VMD Tcl script that draws the C-alpha trace (Angstrom):
set ca {
  {121.77 86.38 138.43}
  {119.50 86.27 135.32}
  {115.84 86.93 135.92}
  {113.53 85.33 133.45}
  {109.75 85.11 133.14}
  {109.43 81.80 135.03}
  {112.74 81.18 136.79}
  {115.70 83.15 137.98}
  {119.08 81.50 137.17}
  {122.08 81.73 139.38}
  {125.74 80.91 138.62}
  {128.39 81.07 141.29}
  {132.02 81.05 140.02}
  {135.11 80.54 142.15}
  {138.00 82.16 140.27}
  {140.72 80.53 142.27}
  {139.49 76.90 142.03}
  {137.47 77.23 138.84}
  {134.36 75.59 140.45}
  {131.04 76.59 138.90}
  {127.68 76.10 140.73}
  {124.31 76.57 139.01}
  {120.87 76.95 140.72}
  {117.32 78.17 140.00}
  {114.63 80.02 141.89}
  {111.00 80.77 140.81}
  {110.67 84.42 139.69}
  {108.41 86.69 141.76}
  {106.61 88.90 139.12}
  {105.47 91.46 141.69}
  {109.03 92.31 142.60}
  {111.67 90.33 140.72}
  {114.41 91.40 143.04}
  {112.84 89.50 145.91}
  {113.11 86.15 144.12}
  {116.64 87.04 143.00}
  {117.79 87.82 146.55}
  {116.16 84.64 147.91}
  {117.92 82.46 145.39}
  {121.22 84.29 145.96}
  {121.00 83.62 149.73}
  {120.40 79.92 149.13}
  {123.21 79.28 146.66}
  {125.69 81.26 148.90}
  {124.69 79.41 152.05}
  {124.97 76.04 150.34}
  {128.52 76.84 149.27}
  {129.60 78.54 152.48}
  {130.06 81.99 150.91}
  {128.94 85.35 152.42}
  {127.77 88.36 150.43}
  {130.76 90.29 151.73}
  {133.15 87.78 150.08}
  {131.76 88.40 146.58}
  {133.89 90.49 144.24}
  {131.38 90.99 141.39}
  {127.71 90.55 140.78}
  {126.56 90.33 137.16}
  {122.74 90.77 136.77}
  {120.42 90.32 133.83}
  {116.66 90.98 133.72}
  {113.75 91.20 131.35}
  {112.24 94.03 133.29}
  {112.41 96.52 130.38}
  {110.75 94.18 127.87}
  {108.11 93.22 130.39}
  {107.45 96.98 131.04}
  {107.00 97.61 127.28}
  {104.75 94.59 126.71}
  {102.53 95.27 129.74}
  {102.48 99.05 129.22}
  {103.39 99.79 132.77}
  {105.98 102.43 132.11}
  {106.08 106.06 133.17}
  {103.83 108.79 131.83}
  {106.12 110.24 129.22}
  {106.16 113.50 127.19}
  {108.16 114.39 124.07}
  {109.84 117.68 123.09}
  {110.82 117.82 119.44}
  {111.56 120.23 116.60}
  {108.63 122.08 114.95}
  {107.30 119.99 112.07}
  {108.22 116.48 113.21}
  {105.75 116.06 115.99}
  {104.00 113.02 114.40}
  {107.21 111.10 113.60}
  {106.25 108.34 116.04}
  {103.01 107.56 114.14}
  {104.24 108.21 110.62}
  {107.24 105.89 111.23}
  {109.22 105.20 108.03}
  {106.12 105.32 105.77}
  {106.31 101.61 104.86}
  {103.47 99.07 105.43}
  {103.75 95.55 106.81}
  {101.00 94.44 104.38}
  {100.36 96.88 101.54}
  {97.08 95.19 100.64}
  {95.62 95.22 104.12}
  {93.82 98.59 104.46}
  {92.33 97.65 107.86}
  {95.67 96.91 109.55}
  {95.88 98.42 113.05}
  {99.22 99.60 114.28}
  {100.17 99.74 117.99}
  {99.56 103.06 119.69}
  {102.75 105.13 120.25}
  {104.12 105.31 123.84}
  {103.54 109.04 123.75}
  {100.10 110.21 122.54}
  {99.83 113.31 120.34}
  {98.71 115.64 123.17}
  {101.89 114.98 125.04}
  {104.10 115.63 121.98}
  {105.07 119.33 121.99}
  {107.18 121.23 119.45}
  {109.96 123.78 119.84}
  {110.76 126.52 117.32}
  {114.43 125.72 116.67}
  {116.49 124.23 113.86}
  {119.92 122.89 113.14}
  {121.05 122.02 109.64}
  {122.56 118.64 108.69}
  {126.02 119.94 109.59}
  {125.03 120.79 113.13}
  {125.04 124.55 112.55}
  {122.33 126.71 114.14}
  {119.75 127.92 111.66}
  {117.12 129.08 114.20}
  {118.23 129.59 117.88}
  {116.38 127.94 120.77}
  {114.23 130.09 123.07}
  {114.69 129.16 126.74}
  {111.35 130.70 127.74}
  {109.56 128.49 125.23}
  {111.23 125.41 126.70}
  {110.04 126.42 130.17}
  {106.53 126.93 128.89}
  {106.44 123.55 127.09}
  {107.84 121.76 130.16}
  {105.22 123.35 132.45}
  {102.51 122.22 130.09}
  {103.76 118.67 130.20}
  {104.19 118.51 133.98}
  {101.17 120.50 135.20}
  {98.61 119.62 132.50}
  {99.58 116.07 131.64}
  {101.39 114.95 134.89}
  {104.34 113.40 133.07}
  {107.09 111.64 135.04}
  {109.66 111.58 132.23}
  {110.48 113.68 129.17}
  {112.14 112.54 125.96}
  {113.97 115.24 123.93}
  {114.69 114.51 120.27}
  {115.58 117.51 118.10}
  {116.39 117.51 114.46}
  {120.04 116.77 113.49}
  {121.06 116.43 117.17}
  {123.35 113.54 116.16}
  {125.71 116.23 114.73}
  {125.41 118.74 117.54}
  {123.76 118.29 120.97}
  {123.94 122.06 121.75}
  {120.15 122.62 121.79}
  {119.31 119.37 123.56}
  {121.75 120.25 126.36}
  {120.05 123.61 126.72}
  {116.71 121.92 127.00}
  {118.06 119.53 129.69}
  {119.51 122.45 131.68}
  {116.23 124.44 131.62}
  {114.23 121.38 132.64}
  {116.71 120.66 135.52}
  {116.26 124.29 136.72}
  {112.42 124.02 136.76}
  {112.01 120.36 137.81}
  {115.16 118.86 139.22}
  {113.55 115.44 139.94}
  {112.06 114.99 136.48}
  {113.71 112.29 134.38}
  {115.02 113.56 131.02}
  {116.31 111.39 128.12}
  {118.27 113.16 125.35}
  {118.47 111.46 121.91}
  {122.03 112.80 121.52}
  {123.03 110.85 124.62}
  {120.94 107.68 124.15}
  {121.42 106.98 120.42}
  {123.02 109.70 118.34}
  {122.31 108.20 114.90}
  {120.87 109.66 111.67}
  {117.16 109.26 110.81}
  {114.71 110.91 113.23}
  {112.23 108.09 113.65}
  {114.74 105.53 114.88}
  {116.42 108.11 117.18}
  {113.11 109.46 118.46}
  {111.43 106.11 119.12}
  {114.49 104.75 120.93}
  {114.70 107.86 123.05}
  {111.03 107.57 123.94}
  {111.48 103.98 124.96}
  {114.33 104.97 127.19}
  {112.29 107.70 128.81}
  {109.25 105.37 129.19}
  {111.13 102.70 131.16}
  {113.60 104.94 133.00}
  {111.73 105.52 136.28}
  {110.71 101.88 136.52}
  {114.24 100.63 136.02}
  {115.73 103.32 138.29}
  {113.53 102.21 141.19}
  {114.41 98.63 140.57}
  {118.15 99.25 140.47}
  {118.10 101.36 143.58}
  {116.14 98.73 145.47}
  {118.55 95.94 144.32}
  {121.60 98.00 145.17}
  {120.32 98.96 148.68}
  {119.46 95.30 149.43}
  {122.89 94.08 148.34}
  {124.67 96.71 150.40}
  {122.54 95.84 153.48}
  {123.76 92.26 153.10}
  {127.37 93.43 153.24}
  {128.21 93.36 149.55}
  {130.91 95.98 148.70}
  {131.96 94.85 145.16}
  {130.85 96.08 141.73}
  {127.46 95.34 140.23}
  {127.13 94.97 136.46}
  {124.06 94.71 134.25}
  {123.88 92.52 131.22}
  {122.81 94.40 128.07}
  {120.95 93.27 124.93}
  {124.22 93.53 122.99}
  {125.79 90.70 125.01}
  {128.19 92.78 127.24}
  {128.02 93.93 130.86}
  {127.73 97.55 131.97}
  {127.84 99.36 135.32}
  {124.82 100.49 137.23}
  {125.55 104.12 136.55}
  {125.67 103.56 132.80}
  {122.43 101.62 132.95}
  {120.82 104.57 134.70}
  {121.65 106.76 131.73}
  {120.65 104.24 129.04}
  {118.22 101.72 130.40}
  {116.68 100.41 127.16}
  {119.73 98.22 126.58}
  {118.55 95.79 129.22}
  {115.42 94.78 127.34}
  {116.38 91.50 125.70}
  {116.06 88.02 127.36}
  {118.99 85.90 128.46}
  {119.24 83.71 125.38}
  {119.75 86.69 123.06}
  {122.22 88.23 125.47}
  {124.23 85.00 125.41}
  {124.31 84.77 121.65}
  {124.52 88.39 120.54}
  {127.45 89.07 118.25}
  {130.21 91.29 119.46}
  {130.06 93.27 116.26}
  {126.70 94.75 117.38}
  {128.24 95.72 120.64}
  {131.15 97.41 118.90}
  {128.90 99.45 116.62}
  {126.67 100.46 119.53}
  {129.65 101.48 121.67}
  {131.23 103.45 118.88}
  {127.93 105.18 118.18}
  {127.31 106.23 121.76}
  {130.83 107.08 122.90}
  {132.71 108.33 119.83}
  {132.24 111.06 117.33}
  {130.62 110.39 113.97}
  {133.82 110.72 112.08}
  {135.46 108.06 114.24}
  {133.06 105.18 113.51}
  {131.80 106.21 110.05}
  {135.02 105.47 108.22}
  {135.41 101.84 109.34}
  {131.75 101.14 108.33}
  {132.35 102.67 104.94}
  {135.41 100.41 104.43}
  {133.37 97.42 105.49}
  {130.65 98.29 102.96}
  {133.30 98.65 100.22}
  {134.76 95.19 101.00}
  {131.29 93.64 100.87}
  {130.51 95.33 97.50}
  {133.87 94.21 96.11}
  {133.20 90.63 97.20}
  {129.73 90.66 95.60}
  {131.21 91.98 92.39}
  {133.80 89.17 92.32}
  {131.09 86.55 92.79}
  {128.96 88.07 90.03}
  {132.01 88.30 87.74}
  {132.77 84.65 88.09}
  {129.19 83.73 87.27}
  {129.26 85.89 84.08}
  {132.54 84.30 82.91}
  {130.90 80.86 82.69}
  {129.81 80.08 79.10}
  {126.07 80.05 78.69}
  {126.02 76.60 77.08}
  {127.99 75.08 79.99}
  {125.61 76.75 82.41}
  {122.60 75.25 80.65}
  {124.23 71.82 80.46}
  {124.98 72.04 84.21}
  {121.47 73.04 85.20}
  {119.60 70.68 82.82}
  {120.88 67.12 82.25}
  {120.62 65.51 78.87}
  {117.58 63.32 78.52}
  {116.53 60.62 76.08}
  {113.69 62.77 74.88}
  {116.25 65.28 73.54}
  {117.74 62.80 71.01}
  {115.08 63.29 68.25}
  {115.76 66.98 68.40}
  {119.45 66.42 68.05}
  {118.86 64.09 65.05}
  {116.62 66.69 63.42}
  {119.23 69.40 63.88}
  {121.92 67.07 62.40}
  {119.84 66.38 59.25}
  {119.21 70.12 58.81}
  {122.93 70.80 58.98}
  {123.55 68.06 56.36}
  {121.09 69.67 53.99}
  {122.71 73.05 54.38}
  {126.09 71.54 53.51}
  {124.55 69.97 50.42}
  {123.14 73.29 49.20}
  {126.55 74.87 49.48}
  {128.02 72.27 47.04}
  {125.19 72.60 44.51}
  {122.97 75.41 43.25}
  {120.37 75.83 40.52}
  {120.75 78.37 37.75}
  {117.85 80.38 36.39}
  {117.48 77.92 33.42}
  {116.92 75.03 35.79}
  {120.26 73.34 34.84}
  {121.98 71.89 37.85}
  {125.59 72.91 37.96}
  {128.04 71.14 40.17}
  {130.82 73.26 41.58}
  {134.27 72.06 40.50}
  {136.17 70.04 43.05}
  {139.88 70.99 43.21}
  {140.98 67.54 44.32}
  {139.38 65.89 41.28}
  {140.90 68.46 38.85}
  {144.40 67.79 40.21}
  {143.88 64.07 39.54}
  {142.82 64.79 35.90}
  {139.31 63.45 36.25}
}
mol new
graphics top color blue
foreach p $ca { graphics top sphere $p radius 0.5 }
foreach p [lrange $ca 0 end-1] q [lrange $ca 1 end] { graphics top cylinder $p $q radius 0.2 }
display resetview
């Protein structure tokens, strides 16, 4: 089942016979799961199949992207390291149009009053420079929940891609104070270097988490009520399928529409999987080798271009024209005059002396 903006597409595959049946159903924007279940009932009844006979259900949806575009996500707060509170607004420091001084950027998903700082610090090797205070975490969490009524909290601390020690402590403290509060850790969502990319992705995950969680629970309960006992997989933006439980932990991966999911390269999936499930030393070495191969290939191409003679390169790029003939004749006459000067020269007295020719001297002339 692939839920789109206008229609929901269905594909029923019989593994034994190899038969494939395709159908469509109008999407219900208020609750996309209703249209999906209606279409699923129809295609199963037409083919004489019950929900209990299904082994696997693979589901794709644009719910995450719709939530981001419409701005209907959860009220989200951010806990981050002291000094990088405004990373979401500063971004990378680059401008889309450097000459447009009136350009307006979209507002961040978490406004500044809901972005709070923690006095802690890890260095780039993941070593603790300034320890984390649990009481400060409790105080900041109470401020977000009681003063700003947040439903979800994103935690993105500096250098957490090397060590998630402090972020795990923050998650434990929040779970003690507010067990039902959704928490997204950058070290679990996308543990990559550069704080803006990591923070913005974690905020997106926290922003859509409650919406997607309610949707997945509703869909699962409806399928179970129909007698389905198989496994349910979610299509991700990297073109692979993932279990419901994994989607609950990392929901932003379901944001892309079906066409992109169908054509996404497997290399992107491999890099994402290596980043989220392996240590940094595991996936960094293959990427470095890939970069070296690319640079070596570029050097080979540039070397072949340099080895071509400049004259041949000019002749290849610019064909000879009839207009170039006068210039060639002029150059030829100039060369003839130079050869003539080499044979004769004028002395200071003005007498022209002809250089002896060895061939004439041998003949006795």
